[in-house]
C-alpha positions in Angstrom: 100.7 131.5 102.1 99.2 132.5 105.1 95.6 132.9 105.9 94.6 133.8 109.5 91.1 133.4 110.6 89.3 134.8 113.4 87.6 131.9 115.5 85.7 131.0 118.7 88.2 128.0 118.8 92.0 127.4 118.3 91.3 124.3 115.8 91.3 124.1 112.0 87.0 123.1 113.2 86.2 125.9 115.1 83.6 128.5 113.8 83.7 132.1 112.6 84.0 134.8 115.6 82.8 137.9 113.5 84.1 140.2 115.7 88.1 141.1 114.4 88.3 142.9 117.3 86.4 140.9 120.3 87.7 137.7 118.9 88.5 135.0 121.5 91.5 133.6 118.8 93.0 133.9 115.9 94.2 130.3 113.2 96.6 130.6 111.1 97.0 128.1 108.5 100.1 128.0 106.0 99.1 125.9 102.8 100.6 122.5 104.0 97.1 123.3 106.2 100.1 123.2 109.5 98.2 125.9 111.9 98.8 127.3 115.0 96.1 129.3 117.3 96.7 132.4 119.6 94.3 133.9 121.8 93.1 137.7 121.3 95.2 139.7 124.5 93.4 142.6 123.2 89.4 140.8 124.9 91.7 141.9 128.0 92.3 145.1 127.5 89.9 148.2 128.0 90.1 149.6 124.0 89.2 146.5 122.1 90.3 148.7 119.0 92.1 145.6 117.2 95.5 147.5 116.3 98.1 144.8 118.6 95.9 142.0 117.1 96.4 143.7 113.6 100.3 144.3 114.1 101.3 140.5 115.6 99.2 139.4 111.8 101.9 141.7 110.3 104.6 140.8 112.4 103.6 136.9 111.3 103.6 137.7 108.0 99.6 136.6 106.9 99.0 137.2 104.2 95.0 137.3 104.3 92.9 137.3 107.2 88.8 135.9 107.3 86.7 138.0 109.7 82.9 139.6 109.5 83.8 142.4 110.5 86.6 145.4 111.7 87.0 148.4 112.6 88.1 151.2 109.8 91.3 152.2 111.8 92.3 147.8 112.2 91.2 147.3 107.8 93.2 150.0 106.7 96.4 149.2 108.6 96.3 145.6 107.6 95.8 146.9 104.1 98.5 149.7 103.8 100.8 146.5 105.1 99.6 144.4 102.2 97.2 141.6 104.0 93.9 141.1 102.5 90.7 141.2 104.2 88.6 139.2 103.4 84.3 138.8 104.4 82.5 135.7 106.2 79.5 135.8 107.7 79.9 131.8 109.1 81.3 128.8 108.6 84.4 126.3 110.2 88.5 127.6 109.6 88.1 124.9 106.9 85.8 126.2 105.0 87.1 129.2 105.4 90.5 128.6 104.0 89.1 126.8 101.0 86.7 129.3 100.2 90.2 132.1 100.5 92.5 129.6 98.4 89.1 129.3 95.8 88.7 133.4 95.9 84.9 133.1 96.5 85.3 135.3 99.3 84.3 139.3 99.1 87.5 141.3 100.4 86.8 144.2 102.8 88.3 147.6 101.0 
């Protein structure tokens, strides 16, 4: 299972960046806690609509996204692709990954 977190940095200790469309980084963690981080290229565009970032999550076969807020279009795109979107207000990447694994985060629908 791959879990993605919108983050302010590129590591497991990075803090949640609560805005999907404007997040600085996305950290993707697998079942073995191996991770990769990518810059959000959307922050350099004028639209900030999040669809390019959502498409990348689908391409990378992410199962769960953890973020704070997300626009309706990006949310619908991810849900249609089968990605579960979880809500968090704060926390570091590793804490949020564990919360998702323990199913203690609220789903966004």
